C-alpha positions in Angstrom: -4.9 -61.8 -30.6 -4.2 -58.1 -29.9 -2.1 -57.4 -26.8 -4.2 -55.9 -24.0 -3.3 -52.3 -23.2 -1.3 -51.6 -20.1 -3.9 -49.0 -19.1 -7.6 -48.7 -19.8 -7.7 -46.1 -22.6 -8.9 -42.7 -21.6 -11.7 -42.6 -24.2 -13.1 -45.9 -22.9 -13.2 -45.0 -19.2 -11.4 -42.0 -17.9 -11.9 -42.7 -14.2 -10.7 -46.3 -14.6 -7.7 -45.0 -16.6 -6.9 -42.7 -13.7 -7.0 -45.5 -11.1 -5.0 -47.8 -13.4 -2.3 -45.1 -13.8 -2.1 -44.3 -10.1 -1.6 -48.0 -9.4 0.8 -49.0 -12.2 3.0 -45.9 -12.0 3.3 -46.7 -8.3 2.0 -43.3 -7.1 -0.2 -44.5 -4.2 -2.3 -47.2 -2.7 -5.6 -47.1 -0.8 -5.1 -47.0 2.9 -6.6 -49.4 5.4 -9.3 -46.9 6.6 -11.8 -45.9 3.9 -10.7 -42.7 2.1 -7.1 -42.8 3.3 -4.1 -43.3 1.0 -0.5 -44.5 1.2 1.7 -42.3 -1.0 4.4 -44.5 -2.5 8.0 -43.3 -2.9 7.6 -42.2 -6.6 4.4 -40.2 -5.8 6.0 -38.8 -2.7 9.0 -37.7 -4.7 6.7 -35.7 -6.9 5.2 -34.1 -3.8 8.6 -33.3 -2.4 9.5 -31.4 -5.6 6.2 -29.6 -5.4 6.7 -28.8 -1.8 10.2 -27.4 -2.4 9.1 -25.2 -5.3 6.1 -23.9 -3.4 8.0 -23.4 -0.1 10.6 -21.2 -1.8 7.9 -19.0 -3.3 6.1 -18.7 0.0 9.2 -17.8 1.9 10.0 -15.2 -0.7 6.9 -13.3 0.4 8.4 -13.0 3.9 6.2 -15.8 5.3 7.7 -18.1 7.9 6.9 -21.8 8.5 5.5 -22.9 11.8 3.5 -25.9 13.1 0.2 -26.1 15.0 -1.4 -29.1 16.7 -3.4 -31.7 14.9 -6.0 -31.8 17.6 -8.2 -28.7 18.2 -10.6 -28.3 21.1 -14.1 -28.6 19.8 -15.1 -25.3 21.5 -12.8 -23.4 19.2 -14.8 -24.3 16.2 -18.0 -22.9 17.6 -16.6 -19.3 17.6 -17.0 -18.6 13.9 -20.4 -19.8 12.8 -20.0 -19.9 9.1 -16.7 -21.7 9.3 -18.0 -24.5 11.6 -21.2 -24.9 9.6 -19.1 -25.2 6.4 -16.9 -28.0 7.9 -19.4 -29.7 10.2 -20.2 -32.7 7.9 -16.5 -33.4 7.3 -15.3 -33.3 10.9 -13.6 -36.3 12.7 -14.0 -35.9 16.5 -11.9 -37.6 19.1 -14.0 -38.4 22.2 -11.7 -40.9 24.1 -8.0 -40.9 24.9 -5.8 -42.7 27.4 -8.6 -45.3 28.0 -11.2 -42.7 29.1 -13.7 -40.2 27.8 -12.2 -36.7 27.2 -13.5 -33.8 29.2 -13.8 -31.9 25.9 -13.9 -33.6 22.5 -11.0 -32.7 20.2 -11.5 -32.2 16.4 -8.9 -33.6 14.1 -7.6 -30.6 12.1 -9.8 -30.0 9.0 -8.0 -26.7 8.6 -6.3 -24.4 11.1 -8.0 -21.0 11.1 -9.4 -21.7 14.6 -6.2 -22.7 16.4 -4.1 -20.2 14.5 -6.4 -17.4 15.6 -6.2 -18.5 19.2 -2.4 -17.8 19.0 -2.6 -14.8 16.7 -4.7 -13.2 19.5 -1.8 -13.7 21.9 1.0 -12.8 19.5 -0.4 -9.6 18.1 -0.3 -6.6 20.5 0.8 -3.6 18.4 1.1 -2.4 14.8 4.8 -3.4 15.1 3.7 -7.1 15.2 2.1 -6.8 11.8 2.0 -8.2 9.2 2.2 -11.6 10.8 2.8 -14.1 8.1 2.7 -17.8 9.0 2.6 -21.0 6.9 2.5 -24.7 7.9 3.1 -27.9 6.0 0.8 -30.5 7.6 -1.9 -33.1 7.1 -5.6 -32.5 7.6 -8.6 -34.8 7.9 -12.0 -34.3 6.2 -14.4 -37.2 6.2 -15.0 -37.6 2.5 -18.1 -39.4 1.3 -16.8 -40.1 -2.2 -13.0 -40.5 -1.9 -10.7 -40.7 -4.9 -6.9 -41.0 -4.6 -5.2 -37.6 -4.5 -8.4 -35.8 -5.5 -10.5 -36.3 -2.4 -9.2 -38.3 0.5 -10.0 -38.4 4.2 -6.5 -37.4 5.0 -4.3 -35.3 2.7 -1.1 -33.3 2.8 -1.0 -29.6 2.2 0.4 -26.2 3.0 -1.9 -23.6 4.7 -0.9 -20.0 5.1 -2.4 -17.7 7.7 -1.7 -14.0 7.9 -2.8 -10.9 9.9 -2.6 -7.3 8.6 -3.3 -3.8 9.8 -5.6 -2.8 7.0 -8.1 -4.3 4.6 -6.0 -3.2 1.6 -2.9 -5.0 2.9 -4.8 -8.2 3.4 -6.5 -8.0 0.0 -3.2 -7.4 -1.8 -1.4 -10.2 0.1 -4.1 -12.7 -0.8 -3.9 -11.6 -4.4 -0.1 -11.8 -4.4 -0.2 -15.4 -3.1 -2.9 -16.3 -5.7 -0.9 -15.0 -8.7 2.8 -14.8 -7.7 3.0 -18.0 -5.7 0.3 -20.4 -6.9 -0.2 -19.4 -10.5 3.5 -18.9 -11.1 4.3 -22.4 -9.8 1.5 -24.1 -11.7 2.2 -22.4 -15.0 6.0 -22.3 -14.9 6.8 -25.6 -13.0 3.7 -27.8 -13.4 3.2 -26.6 -17.0 -0.5 -26.4 -16.3 -2.8 -23.9 -17.9 -5.0 -22.5 -15.2 -7.7 -19.9 -15.1 -7.4 -17.4 -12.2 -10.7 -16.1 -10.9 -13.0 -15.2 -8.0 -15.4 -17.7 -6.4 -19.1 -16.8 -6.3 -20.7 -16.4 -2.9 -22.2 -19.9 -3.2 -18.7 -21.4 -3.7 -16.8 -19.2 -1.3 -14.7 -20.7 1.5 -16.7 -20.9 4.8 -15.9 -17.8 6.8 -14.2 -15.8 4.0 -15.4 -12.6 2.4 -13.6 -13.4 -0.9 -12.0 -16.6 -2.3 -9.6 -16.5 -5.2 -9.1 -19.7 -7.1 -7.1 -21.4 -9.9 -9.1 -23.8 -12.1 -7.6 -26.3 -14.5 -9.2 -28.4 -17.2 -8.5 -32.1 -16.9 -8.2 -34.5 -19.8 -11.9 -35.4 -19.7 -13.0 -31.7 -19.8 -13.9 -31.5 -16.1 -12.5 -28.7 -13.9 -10.3 -29.2 -10.9 -9.8 -26.5 -8.2 -6.0 -26.3 -7.9 -5.4 -23.8 -5.1 -7.3 -21.1 -3.3 -6.4 -17.8 -1.5 -9.0 -16.3 0.9 -9.7 -12.8 2.2 -11.1 -13.5 5.7 -11.9 -9.9 6.4 -12.3 -9.4 10.2 -14.6 -12.5 10.8 -12.0 -14.5 12.7 -10.5 -11.4 14.4 -14.0 -10.6 15.9 -14.5 -14.2 17.0 -11.1 -14.4 18.7 -10.8 -10.7 19.6 -7.5 -10.3 17.7 -6.7 -6.6 18.1 -3.6 -4.4 17.8 -2.7 -1.0 19.1 -2.5 1.3 16.1 0.1 4.1 15.6 -2.4 6.6 16.8 -3.2 4.7 20.0 -6.4 3.0 19.1 -7.3 -0.7 19.5 -8.1 -2.1 16.0 -9.1 -5.5 14.7 -6.7 -7.2 12.3 -7.6 -8.1 8.7 -6.7 -11.7 7.7 -6.0 -14.1 4.9 -5.6 -17.9 4.6 -4.5 -19.9 1.6 -3.7 -23.5 0.7 -2.6 -26.0 -1.9 -2.6 -29.8 -1.5 -1.5 -33.2 -2.8 -4.5 -32.8 -5.2 -1.8 -31.2 -7.4 -0.5 -34.8 -8.0 -4.0 -35.9 -9.2 -4.1 -32.8 -11.5 -0.7 -33.8 -12.9 -2.0 -37.2 -13.8 -5.3 -36.0 -15.4 -4.0 -32.9 -17.2 -0.8 -34.4 -18.7 -1.2 -38.1 -18.7 -2.0 -40.2 -21.8 -2.7 -43.8 -22.6 0.9 -44.8 -22.0 1.1 -43.2 -18.5 2.3 -40.0 -16.8 4.1 -37.2 -18.6 6.0 -35.3 -15.9 7.0 -31.7 -16.7 10.9 -31.6 -16.8 11.1 -28.7 -14.3 9.2 -30.8 -11.8 10.5 -34.3 -12.5 12.6 -35.9 -9.8 14.2 -37.8 -12.6 14.6 -35.8 -15.8 16.7 -38.4 -17.6 16.9 -42.1 -17.1 19.9 -43.8 -18.7 19.0 -47.4 -19.5 21.3 -50.3 -20.2 19.6 -52.4 -22.8 21.6 -55.6 -22.3 23.7 -57.3 -19.6 27.0 -56.3 -21.1 29.9 -55.1 -18.9 30.9 -52.4 -21.4 27.3 -51.2 -21.7 26.8 -51.1 -17.9 30.0 -49.1 -17.5 29.0 -46.8 -20.3 25.5 -46.0 -18.8 27.0 -45.3 -15.4 29.6 -42.9 -17.0 26.9 -41.2 -19.0 24.8 -40.7 -15.8 27.8 -39.1 -14.1 28.4 -36.7 -17.0 24.7 -35.7 -17.2 24.6 -35.1 -13.4 27.7 -32.9 -13.7 25.8 -30.9 -16.4 23.1 -30.2 -13.8 20.5 -32.7 -14.8 18.5 -35.0 -12.4 19.5 -38.5 -13.6 18.7 -42.1 -12.7 20.8 -44.9 -14.1 18.9 -48.1 -14.8 21.4 -51.0 -15.0 18.9 -53.6 -13.8 19.8 -56.0 -16.6 18.2 -58.9 -14.7 14.8 -57.4 -15.6 13.8 -57.5 -19.3 14.5 -54.3 -21.1 10.9 -54.1 -22.5 9.4 -54.2 -19.0 11.7 -51.5 -17.8 10.9 -49.3 -20.8 7.2 -49.7 -20.1 7.7 -48.8 -16.4 9.6 -45.6 -17.3 6.9 -44.7 -19.8 4.2 -45.2 -17.1 6.2 -43.0 -14.7 6.5 -40.3 -17.3 10.2 -39.6 -17.0 10.8 -36.9 -19.7 13.8 -38.5 -21.5 15.2 -42.0 -21.8 18.7 -42.6 -23.0 18.9 -46.2 -24.1 22.3 -47.8 -24.7 23.0 -51.3 -26.1 26.1 -52.9 -27.5 25.4 -51.7 -31.1 24.8 -48.2 -29.9 28.0 -48.2 -27.9 30.0 -49.5 -30.9 28.6 -46.6 -33.0 29.2 -44.0 -30.3 25.5 -43.3 -30.1 22.5 -43.7 -27.8 18.8 -44.0 -28.6 17.1 -40.8 -27.3 13.4 -41.4 -26.4 11.3 -38.4 -25.6 8.2 -39.1 -23.5 6.3 -35.9 -23.9 6.1 -35.4 -27.7 6.9 -39.0 -28.3 9.4 -40.3 -30.8 13.0 -41.6 -30.7 16.2 -40.9 -32.6 19.9 -41.9 -32.3 22.2 -39.2 -30.9 26.0 -39.0 -30.4 27.0 -39.9 -26.9 29.3 -36.9 -26.6 26.5 -34.5 -27.5 24.0 -35.6 -24.9 25.0 -33.1 -22.1 24.7 -30.2 -24.6 21.5 -31.3 -26.2 19.3 -32.4 -23.2 18.8 -29.1 -21.4 17.2 -27.5 -24.5 15.2 -30.6 -25.2 13.8 -30.6 -21.7 12.8 -26.9 -22.0 11.1 -27.6 -25.3 9.1 -30.4 -23.7 8.2 -28.2 -20.7 6.8 -25.6 -23.1 4.9 -28.2 -25.1 3.0 -29.5 -22.1 1.8 -26.0 -21.2 0.8 -25.3 -24.8 -1.1 -28.6 -25.0 -3.0 -27.9 -21.8 -3.9 -24.4 -23.0 -5.0 -25.6 -26.4 -7.3 -28.2 -24.7 -9.0 -25.6 -22.5 -9.4 -23.1 -25.4 -10.7 -25.6 -27.8 -13.2 -27.1 -25.3 -14.5 -23.8 -23.9 -17.7 -22.4 -25.5 -18.9 -18.8 -25.4 -22.7 -18.9 -24.6 -25.3 -16.4 -23.6 -28.0 -18.5 -21.9 -28.3 -21.1 -19.1 -29.6 -23.7 -21.6 -26.6 -23.1 -23.9 -24.2 -23.4 -20.9 -25.7 -26.8 -19.9 -25.6 -28.0 -23.5 -21.9 -26.9 -23.9 -20.7 -28.5 -20.7 -22.6 -31.7 -21.6 -22.3 -35.0 -19.8 -19.2 -36.1 -18.0 -16.4 -36.8 -20.4 -18.3 -35.5 -23.4 -18.2 -31.8 -23.0 -16.0 -29.0 -21.7 -16.4 -25.6 -20.2 -18.8 -22.7 -20.9 -18.3 -19.0 -20.4 -21.5 -17.0 -19.8 -22.0 -13.4 -18.8 -22.7 -13.4 -15.0 -25.4 -10.8 -15.6 -27.2 -13.4 -17.8 -26.8 -16.3 -15.3 -26.9 -14.8 -11.8 -27.5 -16.6 -8.5 -30.8 -18.2 -9.8 -29.0 -19.6 -12.8 -26.1 -20.8 -10.6 -28.6 -22.7 -8.4 -30.2 -24.2 -11.6 -26.8 -25.4 -12.7 -26.5 -27.6 -9.6 -29.5 -29.6 -10.8 -27.4 -30.6 -13.8 -24.3 -31.4 -11.7 -22.5 -28.3 -12.8 -21.1 -25.3 -11.0 -19.7 -21.8 -11.6 -16.0 -22.5 -11.1 -15.1 -18.9 -11.0 -15.9 -15.4 -12.1 -13.4 -13.6 -14.5 -13.4 -10.1 -16.0 -13.9 -9.7 -19.7 -10.2 -9.2 -20.2 -9.3 -12.4 -18.2 -8.2 -10.6 -15.1 -9.7 -11.3 -11.6 -12.7 -9.1 -10.9 -12.6 -6.8 -7.9 -16.2 -7.6 -6.9 -18.8 -10.3 -7.5 -21.1 -7.9 -9.3 -18.4 -6.0 -11.3 -19.7 -5.0 -14.7 -18.7 -7.4 -17.4 -18.0 -10.4 -15.1 -18.0 -13.7 -16.9 -18.9 -17.0 -15.2 -16.8 -20.1 -16.1 -19.2 -23.1 -15.9 -18.1 -26.8 -15.7 -18.5 -30.1 -14.2 -15.9 -30.5 -11.5 -14.0 -33.0 -9.4 
């Protein structure tokens, strides 16, 4: 009888494969309240690495971290009509506290534009106070009807940036800088994810924004996932909260604003873009553990050797875990490291030690080969960079090979196809338009973004030559 696979094969049932992998790689569990999740240490380790990489890029823009309350007076949300309408179905509202009914209900933070603007209106008095650049790392609550771990959960972790500027141009340029130099740079160069930068249509735009910039990635089943967004808010919130500054020429002016965010959804994207039937494949630049050194057998010399190898590789600047748990069968440990997607395993047994070699197992391209123990520290950095580049190339090849150029709505629907069977379609926006976009919704498809003919981000929704990227999406 054939041995049952550790994971449901992707081609059999992609959603089940995803859930299997989240569970067996020990990334997360479902929380006790529907739609919540418990992020396990290995999953949280990935988030910490993401957080550190993003935080450094955000701070490089001059943005400073702050923190705003989780509970927001309900009255704040009524000040910007589009914003509250956009979030109304997802709000969690606290009506009782301390054993009695609250005088004013408090909304559990779905996003922080409202409370941030209450304080921006206090902090901004003159042009000298601008630009005001604030970010926070926090949790938010949105009452999801169809939760899925990391992709859509009632509570999730994220960063959200909020800025105020003196002019429209400064705000526009800052939103674009975050979009490309923070988010896209991190996703391409650290997460090894091919993403399409574009502009959301009016239908898909963030509630209360005048423009939303997005990064869209193709997952292993051909569906799209919105990876991060950066919004130009115009003066909508400035008007609602009367956030004004005294200009250099002595006039009271409304500020121009942006907001932008990325979330633990990136972990779900990591699973679905890079994972295979054996588990995760973690990009080496992200991986909390780049190399695991494994003792194959319970042998004193072997255990001592793997610990020494671990020390030498750490001294060479690599992130290393030593697995000397010889009371657990080697085969089980090997499968666990495969599931967790650690880029490289260095396996050492008595025969390897006698020969002065180790078995080098590469998770990303697959394959194994013996290598000399004294060459590991020199070989591994280049191998890890090769594997980083391979993941990015594979994700790009998937998107390019599964994206069709079409000219009509019917062709777009056919190209995208049913879930798991199709891919993406690119269609001239002039040929699709808002009517065609509405018709796509009847087929469970959306315009993920608009791009210019040359792949750049359009300056306007109706710019000549705009192309709509159409897909099914998570």
